[in-house]
N, C-alpha and C positions, 0 to 999 in steps of 0.2 A: 489362351483358353479363358473364356468368361467364367464368372462365378457359377452360372447355371450349368454350363458345359462341364465344369469341374465336378460338381456334385452329382450330375447325371452319370458321369463316368465312374465315380466311386460307387454309386448305386448299382450300376451294371457289373462292376467288378465284384461287389458283394453277392449279387444274385448268381452270377456265373460261377463264382468260387463255392457257392452252396450247392446248386442243382447238379453240378457235374458229378457229385458223389451220391446223389439220392438213389440211383439204380444199383451201383455196386454195393452200397451200404443199406440196401432195402431191409435187410434182416435186423438192423438196429432197432426198428420199431416193430417190424412184423416177422420176428424170428420164427416163432412157432407156426403162425399161419402160412408163411412161405415154405417152411419145412413140410407141412401137411399138404399144401397145394402141389408141390413138386414131387413129394414122396422121397425126399432126401433124408439121410441120416445126419446126425450132428457132425460127424467126421466129413461127410461130403460137403456140408455147408461150410465147414472150415477150409476145405480144399479149394472151394470156389473163391473164397476171400483171400486165401494164400496165393492163388493164381493171379488175382488182381494185384496183390502186393508185390509178387515177384516181377511181373511185367512192369509195374510202376517203378520198381527199383532200377531196372535196366534202363527205363526211359527217362529218368530224372536228369542224367547228365547231358544227353543230347538235347533234352528239353531246355536246359539252361543255355546251351549253344544257340538254339533257335531264338530264344528270348532276347539275346544280344544282337540279333540280326533282322528280325521281322517285327512288324507293328503288332501290339497286343490285340488290336481290333480283329485283324485277320486270323491270328492264331486262336483266339477265343471262339470266334464264329465257327471255324472249322471243327474245333473240339466239340462244341455243343451239337452241331448238326450230326456228326458221326455218332455221338452218344445217344441222341434221340432215335436215330434209325435202328441202332442196336437194341434200344428199349422196346421198339415195336415187335421185334423178333422175340424178345424175352417175354412179352405178354402172351405169347402162344403156349407158354409152359413147355418149352422144348426139352430134349433129353439132357442128361447130365453132361455129356460130351459137348453138346452145342453150347450149354451154359458156360463151360470152361472157355470156349472161344470168345463168347460175349464178354466175360469178365476180363479176359486178356485185352480185348479191344478197349474196354473202359480204362484199363491201366495205361494204355497208350494215349488216350485222349486226355485223361486227367493229369497225369504226371509228365508225359512227353510233349504235350502241346500247350495245355492251359496253365499249369502250376507256376513255373518260373516266370512266364509272361505276366501273370497276375501279381506276383511278388515284386517284380521289377517295376511294373506300372505303379504299384502302391508306393514304393520308395520314391519314385519321381513325383508322385502326387503331393507328398508332404515335404515340408522344409527340413533342414538338418536338425533343427531344434524340436521338431514335432514328430519324430519318428515313432515314439511310443504311442502318441495319440493316433497317428496314421494307421498303424497296424492294429491298434485297439478298435478303431472305427471299422476297419476292414473285417476283422474277426467278429466284432459285434454285429455288423451288418449281415454277415454270413449267418450268424446265429439267429438273428431276428427272422431271416428268411426261413431257416430250419424250423424255428419254433412255430411260426404261423402255419407253414405248410404241413408239418407233421401233426399239428393239432387238427387241422382240417381233414387230413387223410385219415386220422384215427377216428374222427367223428363219422366220416363216411363208412369206415369199417364197422364201427359200433352200430350205425344205422342198419347195416346188413346183418346185425345180430352176431357179429363175429364169425360169419360164414367164410370159410376159406375160398369159396368160389368168387369172392369179391377181389381176390388178389390180382387177376389179370386186368380187371377194369381199372384198378388203382395204378398199375404199371402203365397202362395206356394214357391215363391222365397225366402222369409225370412226364412221359415221353413227348406228348403234345406240347406241354408247357415249355420243355427244354427247347423244342423246335421254334416256338414263338419267341423265346428269349434270344435265340441265335439271330433271328431277323432284327430284333431291336438293337442288339450289339452292333451288327453290321451297319445299321442305318444311323444310330445315334452316338455311339462311343467316339470320343474325340481322339484323333491321331496325335494331338499335341501332348498327350500324357507321356509319350516316350520320344526321346531325341536320338534314336538309333543312328540316324544319318550323320550325326555330328560326333559319334563315338568311334574310337579306334577299334579295329577288329581284334578279337582276342586271339593271341598266338600261343604256341606251345610254351614259350617262356613265361607268359602271363599265367598260364594254367599252373605251371610249376611254382611260380611265386605264390599263388593262392594256396596251393597244397602245402607249402612250407609255413603258412601262418598257423601258429598253435590255436589261435582263437577259432579258426574254422572247425577244427576237430572238437573243441570244447562245445561250441554251439551245436554241432552235430550230436554230441552225447546228450545234451540237454533236450534237444528235440526228440531224440530216440526214446529217452525216458518218458517224455510227455506223450509220445505216440503210443508207447506201450500202455500207458495209463488210459489213453483214450480208448484203446481196445478193451481195457478193463471196464470202462464205463458202458461200452456197448453190451457187455454181458450182464449189466444191471437188469435188463428186461427179462431174460430167461431166469435170472436169479430171483427176481421178485415173483415171477410166475410160478416157479417150481418149489422154491424153498419157503417163501412167504405165503404161498397158496392164494395168490391174488387173481388167478385166472388170466386168460389171454388179453382181455381188454384192460384189466387192472395192471398187468405187467407192462402192456403197451403204454398205459398212462404214466407209469414211472419213467419209461423211456422218453416219452414226449414231454413229460413234466420237467425233466432235467434241462431241456432246451430253454425253458423259461428263465433259467439262471444264467445261461451262457452269454447273452448279449450284454447284460449288466456287468458281469464279471469281466468280459473282454474289454469293454469300453472304459470302465472304471480303472482297470489295471493299466491301460494305456496312459491315462492321465496321471495315475499314481507313479508309474515308472518314469515319466518325464519330470516329475517333481523330485523324486529321491534318487533317480538314476536307474536305468533298466537292469543293470547287473545286480544291484542290491535288492530290487523288487523281485527279480526272478529267483534269487536265493531264498527269499521268504516263501514264495509260492511252492518251491520244491520241497521245503520242510513240511508244509501243510499237506501236500500230495502224498509224501512218503508216510506220514503219520496216519492219514486217513485210510489208506489201503492196508496198513498194518492192523488197524482195528478190525477191519473185515476179516482178516486172517485169524485173529485171536478170539473173536466173538462169533460163535455159531449162530446162524440165522434161524428164526422161527417166527410164526405169525404173531406171537406175543410181543415181538420186538419191532413191530412195524414203524413206530415213531423214530426209533434209532435208525432204521433203514432210510427213511425219508430225509432225516437230518444229515446223515453221513453222505448220502447220494448228492445232496445239495452242496455240501462243503467240498467234496471231491470234484464235482463238476465245475464249481467256481474256480478251484485251484488249477485244474487242467486247462480250462478255457482262458484263465488269466495268463497262463504261460503261452498258450497258442496266440494270444493277442499281443504278446510282447517280445517273444524270443528273437524274431527277425529284426527287432530294433537294435539288437547287439551288433548288427552289421555296421551301422552308422557309428555307434559308440566305440567300436573297435577299429574304425577308420578303414574298412574295406572299400576300395575304389568303386565309385558309382558305376563306371563303365563296365565293370566286371561283375555286377550284381547277379545277372542271370547265370553266369558260369559258377560263381560262388554258391548260389542257391542250389544249382544242380549237383555240385560236389558234396555239399552238406547233406542234401536229400538222399544221396546214395547210401549214406550211413544212417541218417536219421530215421528213414522209413523202412529199415530192415524188419521191424516188428510186423509190418504189413504182410510179410512172408510167413513168419512162423507163429505169430500169435493166434490167428484164427484157427489154423489146423491144430496147434498145440492145445488151444482151449477146447476144441471139439473132442480131441482124443482124451483129455483129462476128464471132461464131463461124461463121456461115454464109459470110461473105465471106472470112474468113481461117482456114481449117481447120487444126487442129493446134495446136502450142505457141504459135505467133506470135499467134493470135487471143486466147488467154488472157493473153498478155503485154500486149497492147493493152488488154484489159478491166481487168486489175489496175492498169495505169497510170492509168486513169480513176478507179478506186477510191482510189488513192494521192493523187490531186489533191484529191478531196473530203475525205480524211482530213486533209490539210494545212489545209484551210479550218477543219475542226473543231478542229485543234490551235491555230490562231490565235485562234479564238473562245474556247477554253478558257483561253488565256493572258490574254486581255483581261478575262474575267470573274473570273479569279483575282486580277488586279491591282486590279480594282474592289472586290472583297470585302476584300482586304488593306487598302486605303485606308479603307474603312468601319470595319473593326476597329481600325485605328490611331487613328482619330478618337474612337471610343468609349472608348478607354483613356486618352486625354489628359484 
């Protein structure tokens, strides 16, 4: 694979890993407008996202199996095409029942077809010594895609004066873009990114071996905590809109603005992790994440505390995306066999992404039951609890890796 092919492939991995989530996570930026356009309650909004999460959870493991057998180019193209076609249906503002089906389809395409293929392709893309940088570039690239696109989409929405009738048009734009990207992946992405033909087929004994690795479960807990925190960041938009009284465009600006932090956090974290070691860096990021959400729990929001909101949103977003840009580098540091990367990713993801099932619905139920600032405080308290679990797991894995390194130097 030439230098140009290598970086074009990484670019396509970044774009694909970004846009695959734009439609199921449309409410991240357009929570209130989407709610108004479709006429859904917050609980229904949460159920849609929980449906996406539940199907994703089921699809992760077979998705890992697929990633160890088929080329990333084929899997990613198929995932993008199906996602785009479902998006065109979504743009018609269908019934709640139809939306449930669409969100289930997106769970299959993102987790069952694309996710593990992308993670394995990224691990093959980088050298053993550069895994932190590799995943940092992947997450940073995905974040750059998110920040540019969300800013443009928010500008379009603002140009329409925050009219909820602009929601279908924005969904059509996203769906068309995903379809074009699918064509580019099919025509441009290099097949040399993966050497599946040279790798042994994963058998039941290898799956059992992976399941018995303590590091697999520890990585899963760290990612689970991070994913719970990511859902916490998604609620920053309605939090700013309702508690800090910023309005729909202002709340959307907070949601879009946090994306400007993500690429710098992910890429810098990757380089930093390679310098001091992924396990040590991840432990530090978990401490920051836990402390940040605890402050939101303890300090009630109000319009007078807007600077505090902006600063804490920036810090928390940086910590969460620093983790997202580094936690898969633990696969290499923990010596998980390259040939089983897809299967290991699938197993990890089954546990790691369980928050996708309960966090959206739980968040909607809490916010409906406790309107105003108190509801968000309860929600962020739950996020803090899971962050603490991730912190403990990060500390345990750091200690384990330290002991292994000490033995190797003796």
